C-alpha positions as CSV (number, residue, x, y, z in Angstrom):
1,M,-165.7,20.4,-53.9
2,L,-162.0,20.1,-53.0
3,R,-162.8,21.3,-49.4
4,L,-165.4,18.5,-49.0
5,L,-163.1,15.9,-50.5
6,N,-160.2,17.0,-48.2
7,I,-162.5,16.5,-45.2
8,E,-163.1,12.9,-46.3
9,L,-159.5,12.2,-47.1
10,H,-158.5,13.6,-43.6
11,K,-160.9,11.1,-42.0
12,L,-159.6,8.2,-44.2
13,K,-156.0,9.1,-43.2
14,Y,-156.7,7.9,-39.7
15,N,-158.9,5.0,-40.7
16,K,-156.6,1.9,-40.4
17,S,-159.3,-0.6,-41.5
18,A,-159.9,1.4,-44.7
19,K,-156.2,1.5,-45.5
20,A,-155.9,-2.2,-44.9
21,I,-158.9,-3.2,-47.0
22,S,-157.7,-0.9,-49.8
23,I,-154.3,-2.4,-49.8
24,V,-155.8,-5.9,-49.9
25,Y,-158.0,-4.9,-52.9
26,F,-155.2,-3.6,-55.0
27,S,-152.9,-6.5,-53.9
28,L,-155.5,-9.0,-55.1
29,I,-155.7,-7.5,-58.5
30,L,-151.9,-7.7,-58.7
31,F,-151.9,-11.2,-57.3
32,I,-154.4,-12.5,-59.9
33,S,-152.2,-11.0,-62.6
34,L,-149.1,-12.6,-61.1
35,I,-150.7,-16.0,-60.9
36,V,-151.8,-16.1,-64.5
37,S,-148.4,-14.8,-65.6
38,I,-146.4,-17.6,-63.8
39,E,-145.3,-20.6,-65.9
40,F,-146.3,-23.9,-64.4
41,N,-144.7,-27.3,-65.1
42,F,-147.0,-30.3,-65.1
43,G,-145.1,-33.6,-65.8
44,G,-142.7,-31.9,-68.0
45,V,-145.3,-29.9,-69.9
46,K,-144.9,-26.1,-69.4
47,F,-148.1,-24.1,-69.2
48,R,-148.9,-20.5,-68.6
49,V,-152.4,-19.0,-68.6
50,A,-151.2,-15.7,-70.0
51,D,-150.0,-17.5,-73.1
52,Q,-153.6,-18.7,-73.9
53,G,-154.6,-15.3,-75.2
54,I,-156.4,-13.8,-72.2
55,F,-154.0,-10.8,-72.2
56,N,-154.3,-10.1,-75.9
57,F,-155.5,-6.7,-76.8
58,P,-158.4,-5.8,-76.9
59,F,-159.7,-8.9,-75.1
60,I,-157.7,-8.0,-71.9
61,W,-159.9,-4.9,-71.3
62,H,-163.0,-7.1,-71.1
63,F,-161.4,-9.9,-69.1
64,N,-159.6,-7.8,-66.5
65,S,-162.6,-5.5,-66.0
66,W,-164.9,-8.5,-65.4
67,V,-162.5,-10.2,-63.0
68,A,-161.7,-7.0,-61.1
69,A,-165.4,-6.2,-60.7
70,W,-165.8,-9.2,-58.5
71,L,-163.4,-7.6,-56.0
72,K,-165.5,-4.5,-55.5
73,I,-166.9,-5.9,-52.3
74,F,-163.7,-4.9,-50.5
75,F,-164.2,-1.3,-51.3
76,A,-167.9,-1.7,-50.5
77,V,-166.8,-2.5,-46.9
78,V,-164.8,0.7,-46.8
79,I,-167.7,2.8,-48.2
80,V,-170.2,1.3,-45.7
81,S,-167.9,1.7,-42.8
82,I,-166.9,5.3,-43.4
83,V,-170.6,6.2,-43.6
84,A,-171.7,4.1,-40.6
85,N,-168.8,5.4,-38.5
86,E,-170.3,8.9,-38.9
87,Y,-173.2,7.7,-36.7
88,S,-171.1,5.5,-34.4
89,Y,-168.6,8.2,-33.5
90,R,-171.2,11.0,-33.8
91,T,-168.9,12.9,-36.3
92,L,-171.9,13.6,-38.5
93,K,-173.6,15.5,-35.8
94,Q,-170.4,17.4,-35.0
95,N,-169.9,18.2,-38.7
96,L,-173.4,19.7,-38.8
97,I,-172.8,21.7,-35.7
98,D,-169.5,23.0,-37.2
99,G,-171.5,24.4,-40.1
100,L,-171.5,21.5,-42.7
101,S,-174.9,21.2,-44.3
102,K,-176.5,17.8,-44.9
103,K,-176.2,18.3,-48.7
104,E,-172.4,19.0,-48.3
105,F,-172.0,16.0,-46.1
106,L,-173.6,13.8,-48.7
107,T,-171.6,15.5,-51.5
108,S,-168.4,14.7,-49.6
109,K,-169.4,11.0,-49.4
110,F,-170.3,10.8,-53.1
111,L,-167.0,12.5,-54.0
112,T,-165.3,9.7,-52.0
113,V,-167.3,7.2,-54.1
114,L,-166.1,8.9,-57.3
115,L,-162.5,9.0,-56.0
116,F,-162.4,5.3,-55.1
117,S,-164.0,4.4,-58.4
118,A,-161.6,6.6,-60.4
119,V,-158.5,5.3,-58.6
120,S,-159.6,1.7,-59.0
121,T,-160.3,2.3,-62.7
122,I,-157.0,4.0,-63.3
123,F,-155.1,1.2,-61.5
124,L,-156.9,-1.5,-63.6
125,F,-156.1,0.4,-66.8
126,V,-152.4,0.6,-65.9
127,V,-152.1,-3.0,-64.8
128,S,-154.0,-4.2,-67.9
129,M,-151.9,-2.0,-70.2
130,I,-148.6,-3.4,-68.7
131,L,-149.8,-7.0,-69.0
132,G,-151.1,-6.4,-72.5
133,L,-147.8,-4.9,-73.7
134,I,-145.9,-7.8,-72.2
135,F,-148.1,-10.8,-73.3
136,S,-150.4,-9.6,-76.1
137,D,-149.8,-10.8,-79.7
138,Y,-151.3,-7.6,-81.0
139,K,-149.7,-4.3,-80.2
140,E,-150.9,-2.0,-82.9
141,I,-152.2,1.3,-81.4
142,G,-155.6,0.9,-83.0
143,I,-156.0,-2.6,-81.5
144,I,-154.6,-1.6,-78.1
145,F,-157.1,1.3,-77.6
146,S,-160.2,-0.5,-79.0
147,D,-162.9,-1.9,-76.7
148,M,-162.2,0.7,-74.1
149,Q,-165.9,0.6,-73.4
150,Y,-165.2,-2.1,-70.8
151,I,-163.1,0.3,-68.7
152,L,-166.0,2.7,-68.8
153,A,-168.4,0.0,-67.8
154,Y,-166.1,-1.0,-64.9
155,F,-166.1,2.6,-63.7
156,L,-169.9,3.0,-64.0
157,K,-170.4,-0.3,-62.2
158,L,-168.3,0.8,-59.2
159,V,-169.9,4.2,-59.0
160,C,-173.4,2.7,-58.9
161,F,-172.5,-0.1,-56.5
162,F,-170.6,2.2,-54.1
163,S,-173.6,4.6,-54.2
164,F,-175.8,1.7,-53.2
165,C,-173.5,0.9,-50.3
166,M,-173.5,4.6,-49.3
167,F,-177.3,4.6,-49.3
168,L,-177.4,1.4,-47.2
169,G,-174.8,2.9,-44.7
170,I,-176.9,6.1,-44.3
171,W,-180.2,4.1,-44.1
172,V,-179.2,1.4,-41.7
173,K,-176.4,3.3,-39.8
174,R,-174.5,0.1,-38.9
175,S,-171.8,-1.5,-41.1
176,A,-172.7,-5.1,-40.3
177,F,-176.4,-4.7,-40.9
178,A,-175.8,-2.7,-44.1
179,L,-173.5,-5.4,-45.5
180,G,-176.0,-8.0,-44.4
181,F,-178.8,-6.2,-46.3
182,L,-176.6,-6.0,-49.3
183,G,-176.1,-9.8,-49.2
184,L,-179.8,-10.3,-48.6
185,W,-180.7,-8.1,-51.6
186,Q,-178.5,-10.3,-53.7
187,V,-180.5,-13.4,-52.5
188,V,-183.8,-11.6,-53.2
189,E,-182.7,-10.8,-56.8
190,G,-181.7,-14.5,-57.2
191,I,-185.1,-15.7,-56.0
192,I,-186.8,-13.3,-58.3
193,A,-184.7,-14.7,-61.2
194,M,-185.7,-18.3,-60.3
195,I,-189.4,-17.2,-60.2
196,F,-189.1,-15.5,-63.6
197,Q,-187.4,-18.6,-65.0
198,W,-190.3,-20.8,-63.7
199,I,-192.8,-18.4,-65.3
200,R,-190.9,-18.5,-68.6
201,V,-191.0,-22.3,-68.6
202,K,-194.6,-22.6,-67.7
203,T,-196.1,-19.7,-69.7
204,D,-193.4,-18.6,-72.3
205,V,-193.6,-15.1,-70.8
206,N,-190.1,-13.6,-70.6
207,L,-189.9,-11.2,-67.6
208,F,-186.1,-11.0,-67.7
209,E,-185.9,-8.2,-70.3
210,T,-189.0,-6.3,-69.1
211,V,-188.5,-6.5,-65.3
212,Y,-185.4,-8.4,-64.1
213,N,-182.9,-6.4,-66.1
214,F,-184.0,-3.2,-64.3
215,L,-183.2,-4.5,-60.8
216,P,-180.1,-2.7,-59.5
217,L,-177.6,-5.5,-58.9
218,N,-178.5,-7.3,-62.2
219,A,-178.3,-4.0,-64.1
220,M,-174.8,-3.5,-62.8
221,S,-173.9,-7.1,-63.7
222,D,-175.2,-6.6,-67.2
223,L,-172.7,-3.8,-67.8
224,L,-169.9,-6.4,-68.0
225,V,-171.1,-9.7,-69.6
226,E,-168.8,-12.7,-68.7
227,P,-165.9,-12.8,-71.2
228,F,-165.1,-16.6,-71.2
229,T,-167.5,-17.6,-74.0
230,R,-165.9,-14.8,-76.1
231,F,-162.6,-16.5,-75.8
232,G,-161.4,-18.1,-79.0
233,A,-160.6,-21.5,-77.5
234,V,-164.0,-21.8,-75.9
235,Q,-165.9,-20.8,-79.1
236,S,-163.8,-23.4,-81.1
237,A,-164.7,-26.1,-78.7
238,A,-168.4,-25.1,-78.8
239,N,-168.3,-25.2,-82.6
240,Q,-166.9,-28.7,-82.6
241,L,-169.8,-29.8,-80.4
242,G,-172.3,-28.0,-82.7
243,E,-173.0,-25.3,-80.2
244,S,-172.8,-21.5,-80.5
245,F,-172.9,-18.6,-78.1
246,D,-175.4,-15.9,-79.1
247,K,-174.4,-13.1,-76.8
248,D,-174.0,-9.4,-77.1
249,Y,-170.8,-8.5,-75.3
250,D,-170.9,-4.8,-76.1
251,L,-171.8,-2.1,-73.5
252,S,-175.5,-1.6,-73.9
253,P,-176.7,2.1,-73.9
254,L,-179.9,0.9,-72.1
255,N,-177.9,-0.7,-69.3
256,V,-175.8,2.5,-69.0
257,V,-179.1,4.5,-68.6
258,I,-180.5,2.1,-66.1
259,V,-177.3,2.1,-64.0
260,L,-177.1,5.9,-64.1
261,C,-180.8,6.1,-63.0
262,W,-180.1,3.8,-60.0
263,T,-177.1,5.9,-59.1
264,A,-179.2,9.0,-59.1
265,L,-181.9,7.3,-57.0
266,F,-179.4,6.1,-54.4
267,I,-178.1,9.6,-54.0
268,Y,-181.6,11.1,-53.9
269,W,-182.8,8.6,-51.3
270,S,-179.7,9.1,-49.2
271,Y,-180.3,12.9,-49.2
272,A,-184.0,12.3,-48.4
273,I,-183.1,10.2,-45.4
274,L,-180.6,12.7,-44.1
275,K,-183.0,15.6,-44.6
276,K,-185.8,14.0,-42.7
277,R,-183.8,12.2,-40.0
278,D,-183.3,14.0,-36.7
279,L,-179.5,13.8,-36.1
């Protein structure tokens, strides 16, 4: 395992675009944290987003995980490019000639997926912990380490999404086309959602829970439900208007199983393509 991972790290060492994108990814997480931590002055009224409770433990784990998950597209570009470059520069064929099996090649790529996901998760954990210790009103140990399920959800979401990107890179063999297909699939799932919504209005048949929730991108999205309606100020405003939010913000075991199944399928399909393809 370490040998295969070292091979990938050696390739990444000389990949300038991967380095640049990775730096941008981590910088954006820090930049977002910096912006909400700055105190603004509007007409003599001082305001800082961090003082509104978004960095309170344990809410910070949910909020930061959801926000950081939107930035995963940067690492997606890296994953797709390092896979597609194997075809463009014919390094895959050379690796196979040098004795690397197709199974080992795929394993090395998935280890990279796990590495990126783990590093990103650890980075998010550290940043969130620091911000929480600085701005949170609640700093008891039991509160700090509650709701850690969202960090796990973030990790699972990255692993599944990057596995999807790896599969597209192997299947399409070109970075631009693979990323284009990723965007197209997002549109497809959006169209399916609109069709299901129309069916629900016309027939009262709800296909979201029985079909739509099992689609890959939506399943990943469901791991981390938006946190804003959970925010105390939003719920208070809704109560004053006679509204309420009936949402389950917890990590659903069913969603975890669905995402793990999709991850396994992406890995299996990637290997099936490599096994059959004449390289």
